[in-house]
C-alpha positions in Angstrom: 64.1 97.4 97.6 65.9 98.0 94.3 69.3 96.5 93.5 71.6 97.4 90.7 75.0 95.9 89.9 77.7 97.5 87.8 79.6 95.0 85.6 83.0 95.3 84.0 81.6 96.6 80.7 80.4 99.7 82.6 82.8 102.5 82.0 83.0 103.4 85.7 84.5 100.0 86.6 87.4 100.6 84.3 87.8 104.3 84.9 87.3 104.5 88.6 87.3 101.2 90.5 88.5 98.2 88.8 92.1 96.9 88.7 93.1 95.9 85.2 94.7 92.5 85.3 97.6 91.9 83.1 99.5 88.8 81.9 102.8 88.9 80.1 105.2 86.3 78.8 108.8 87.5 79.2 111.3 86.4 76.5 114.7 84.6 76.7 117.1 86.1 79.2 114.6 87.7 81.5 115.8 87.4 85.0 113.0 89.0 87.0 115.6 91.1 88.9 113.0 93.8 89.6 110.7 91.5 91.5 113.0 91.5 94.5 111.5 94.7 95.7 108.1 93.1 96.4 108.9 92.0 100.0 106.7 89.2 101.4 106.5 90.8 104.8 108.1 90.6 108.2 109.2 87.2 109.6 106.8 87.7 112.5 103.9 87.7 110.1 104.9 85.1 107.6 106.8 82.6 109.8 105.8 83.5 113.3 102.9 83.0 115.6 100.1 84.2 113.3 100.7 81.6 110.7 100.4 78.9 113.4 97.1 80.2 114.7 98.6 81.8 117.8 98.1 85.3 118.9 99.6 87.6 121.6 97.9 87.3 125.0 96.8 90.9 124.8 94.5 90.0 121.9 93.0 86.9 123.4 89.7 88.6 124.3 89.2 90.0 120.9 86.5 88.4 118.8 87.5 86.0 116.0 86.2 88.5 113.5 88.9 91.0 114.6 91.9 88.8 114.9 94.9 89.2 112.6 94.3 86.8 109.7 96.9 84.2 108.8 99.8 85.6 106.9 98.8 89.2 107.8 101.6 91.7 108.2 100.7 93.5 111.4 102.1 97.0 111.7 100.4 98.1 115.0 98.0 96.6 117.6 96.1 99.7 118.8 95.0 101.1 116.5 95.1 97.9 114.5 96.8 98.2 111.1 97.7 95.3 108.9 98.2 94.3 105.2 99.0 91.3 103.1 101.9 90.5 100.8 101.3 91.0 97.1 101.1 87.4 96.1 98.1 87.0 98.4 96.2 89.7 96.5 95.9 87.9 93.2 92.0 87.6 93.2 89.9 89.6 90.9 87.8 90.5 93.9 89.7 90.8 97.1 88.3 88.5 99.8 87.3 90.2 103.0 89.9 88.0 104.9 92.6 89.3 102.6 91.7 93.0 102.6 94.1 95.3 104.5 92.8 97.0 107.7 93.6 100.7 108.4 92.5 102.3 111.6 93.2 105.6 113.2 91.3 104.7 116.4 90.1 101.7 118.4 87.3 99.7 116.8 84.0 100.7 118.4 82.3 98.2 120.8 79.1 98.3 118.7 81.0 97.1 115.7 82.6 94.3 117.7 79.3 93.1 119.0 77.4 93.5 115.7 74.6 95.2 117.6 72.4 97.6 115.6 70.3 98.5 118.7 70.6 102.3 119.1 72.5 102.9 115.9 71.4 105.8 113.8 72.8 108.0 111.0 72.3 111.7 111.3 72.3 114.0 108.3 72.3 117.7 109.4 73.9 121.1 108.7 73.1 122.8 105.4 70.0 120.8 104.7 66.3 121.7 104.8 65.3 118.6 106.7 67.5 117.0 109.3 67.4 113.2 109.0 67.9 110.6 111.6 68.0 107.2 109.8 67.9 103.7 111.2 69.1 100.8 109.2 65.6 100.0 108.0 65.3 103.6 106.8 68.5 103.2 104.8 67.4 100.0 103.2 64.4 101.7 101.7 66.7 103.5 99.3 67.8 101.8 96.0 70.8 99.6 96.5 73.7 99.2 94.2 76.8 96.9 94.1 80.1 98.1 92.8 83.6 96.7 92.7 85.8 99.5 94.1 89.5 99.9 94.8 90.2 101.0 98.3 93.8 102.1 99.0 95.5 103.8 101.9 97.3 107.0 100.7 100.4 105.8 102.5 100.6 102.5 100.6 104.3 101.9 99.8 105.6 104.3 102.5 108.2 101.9 103.8 109.9 102.0 100.3 110.4 105.8 100.4 113.9 107.2 100.4 114.7 109.0 102.6 112.5 107.4 105.2 109.3 109.1 106.4 107.1 108.9 109.5 103.8 106.9 109.5 102.6 103.3 109.2 105.3 101.5 107.2 103.0 100.0 104.6 104.8 97.9 102.0 102.6 97.3 99.0 99.5 95.5 100.4 97.4 98.4 101.7 95.1 98.1 98.8 92.1 95.9 97.9 89.3 95.7 95.4 86.2 94.2 96.9 82.5 94.4 96.1 80.6 97.0 98.1 76.8 97.1 98.4 74.9 100.1 99.7 72.9 103.2 98.9 73.9 106.2 97.0 74.9 109.1 99.3 73.3 111.3 96.7 69.9 109.8 97.3 70.2 110.3 101.1 71.3 113.9 100.7 68.5 114.6 98.3 66.0 113.3 100.8 67.4 115.8 103.3 67.3 118.6 100.8 70.6 120.4 100.2 70.7 124.1 100.7 72.4 126.3 98.1 75.0 127.0 100.7 76.1 123.3 100.9 79.8 123.1 100.0 81.4 120.1 101.8 80.6 117.2 104.1 82.1 116.5 107.5 81.8 112.8 108.1 82.0 111.2 111.5 82.1 107.6 112.9 81.6 106.0 116.2 85.3 105.4 116.8 86.9 107.4 119.6 90.5 108.8 119.5 93.3 107.0 121.3 94.7 109.5 123.7 94.1 113.2 123.1 92.8 114.8 120.0 89.6 115.1 118.1 87.6 112.0 116.8 88.8 111.0 113.4 86.7 112.9 110.8 87.3 113.8 107.2 85.0 115.2 104.5 84.5 115.4 100.7 83.3 118.2 98.4 79.6 118.2 97.8 80.1 117.5 94.1 81.9 114.2 95.0 79.2 113.4 97.6 76.5 113.8 94.9 78.4 111.6 92.4 76.2 108.6 91.6 79.1 106.2 92.5 79.7 107.5 96.1 78.0 105.0 98.5 77.0 104.5 102.0 78.1 100.9 102.0 76.4 98.3 104.2 77.9 95.1 102.8 81.3 93.9 101.7 81.5 90.9 99.3 77.8 90.2 99.9 78.1 90.1 103.7 77.3 92.7 106.3 80.4 94.8 107.0 82.8 93.2 109.5 83.8 95.2 112.6 87.2 95.9 111.1 85.7 97.3 107.9 83.2 99.7 109.4 80.0 97.9 110.7 77.3 98.9 110.3 77.9 101.5 107.6 80.8 103.3 105.9 81.5 105.5 103.0 82.9 104.3 99.7 84.3 107.1 97.5 85.6 105.5 94.3 88.9 106.8 93.1 89.7 108.7 96.3 92.2 107.8 99.0 91.0 105.4 101.7 90.8 108.0 104.5 87.9 109.7 102.8 85.8 106.5 103.2 84.7 107.0 106.8 84.1 103.8 108.8 81.5 103.2 111.5 79.5 106.1 110.0 77.0 107.8 112.3 76.9 111.4 111.1 77.2 113.5 107.9 77.4 117.2 108.6 76.7 119.2 105.5 78.8 122.3 105.7 79.0 125.8 104.1 82.8 125.6 104.0 85.6 123.1 103.5 85.6 120.7 106.4 88.2 121.9 108.9 88.6 119.0 111.3 92.0 118.1 112.8 92.5 115.4 110.1 91.8 117.9 107.3 94.3 120.5 108.5 98.0 121.0 108.8 99.9 118.0 107.6 97.1 115.4 108.1 96.1 113.8 104.9 97.5 116.7 102.9 100.1 116.7 100.2 102.5 119.4 98.9 101.0 121.6 96.2 104.4 121.5 94.4 107.0 118.8 94.2 109.2 119.2 97.4 112.9 118.5 98.0 113.1 114.8 98.9 112.8 114.5 102.7 111.9 118.2 102.9 108.9 119.5 104.8 107.0 122.3 103.0 105.2 124.9 105.1 101.6 124.2 105.9 100.3 126.9 103.6 101.8 125.0 100.7 99.9 121.8 101.5 96.6 120.8 99.9 94.0 118.2 100.8 94.7 114.7 99.4 91.8 113.6 97.2 92.0 111.2 94.3 94.6 108.4 94.0 97.3 108.1 91.3 98.1 105.5 88.7 99.7 102.5 90.4 100.2 98.8 89.9 101.0 95.6 91.8 102.7 92.4 90.7 101.0 89.4 92.4 102.6 86.5 90.5 105.3 85.2 90.6 105.8 85.6 94.3 108.6 87.9 95.5 112.1 86.4 95.4 111.0 83.4 93.3 113.9 81.9 91.5 113.4 81.3 87.8 115.6 79.9 85.0 117.0 82.1 82.3 115.4 81.3 79.0 112.2 79.8 80.4 109.1 82.0 79.8 107.5 83.3 83.0 103.9 84.4 83.3 103.5 87.6 85.2 100.1 88.7 86.7 99.0 91.7 88.6 96.7 94.7 88.9 96.7 98.3 87.8 94.4 101.1 88.9 94.3 104.8 88.4 92.2 106.7 91.0 89.7 108.6 88.9 91.6 107.9 85.7 91.2 105.1 83.2 94.0 102.6 82.8 94.4 102.1 79.0 97.6 100.2 78.8 100.0 98.4 81.1 103.7 98.1 80.5 106.2 95.7 82.2 109.9 96.1 82.7 112.4 93.5 83.9 115.5 95.7 84.0 114.5 98.4 86.4 112.8 100.6 83.8 115.4 100.7 81.1 113.2 98.8 78.6 109.4 98.3 78.7 107.0 96.0 76.9 103.3 96.3 76.6 101.3 93.5 78.2 
């Protein structure tokens, strides 16, 4: 078994996956007025039952691994979706217990039990050799570890004006953990891609809630063959937890979180763009052109959402912290840019009227 670890001096970390930390000292008169927008979360999450170690009765039979963590802002129970306030995301590497959880379906029973018995990963479609891989088979491929930003495409949705439908993420649906696994490229090469291979259709063990197809998305074959796209088996040095995709998930650096299929059990190599329910219509698609705020472009003007955009997050001081005018305040946070490299970070304390480089 070969292991390789990417470090921060590697261009990929800066360009694709790492959050650039910044520290600024603001001068006399800075009032930090802009920090008020970084809400710490709902009272139910911060002051309520979760912070005291209590949970709703409906969750009492859920394993400890799956419980809402202390201070987690819970948006929905089934499927489970939750995030953390920005001041809890200050670490260089996001701890598993502080990483947001985004689900479209119920967590599979196999993931809850941590049982590998019967699990397999199938590679089929436009390949010369169909593969059926057990965990031991996957572990024979070279392993790599990378620090990668994972962010839900809807992060910040609750701040939109006018309001839009969907999980009301505030700012915490993002994390930057270490992921260990095997390159998807190596596995696809073992199967032998046909010249007709265009896209992957990725599937997991989770079943839909109610009607509809199982959640499935795909990525272009070029992205699948990128050396940084992983079938991840570990998160922060430990086997994937149930909430984060045990036993295997995709990690696609620079792309939106929905492309990183959890509870992975099939990769269907296709000769066309994957056309599942979650790749069509308005699902995980964005307007090809800037729309009128609050408007709804026709479906034929929507395109598949792929890479993320340049974004940032202030983690210190905590939201709504009172400071004295004239006393320097240290500000810390993260910046990331999808597939782009973050070269500089600027800070404004007057809602964008003036900016200073950090």
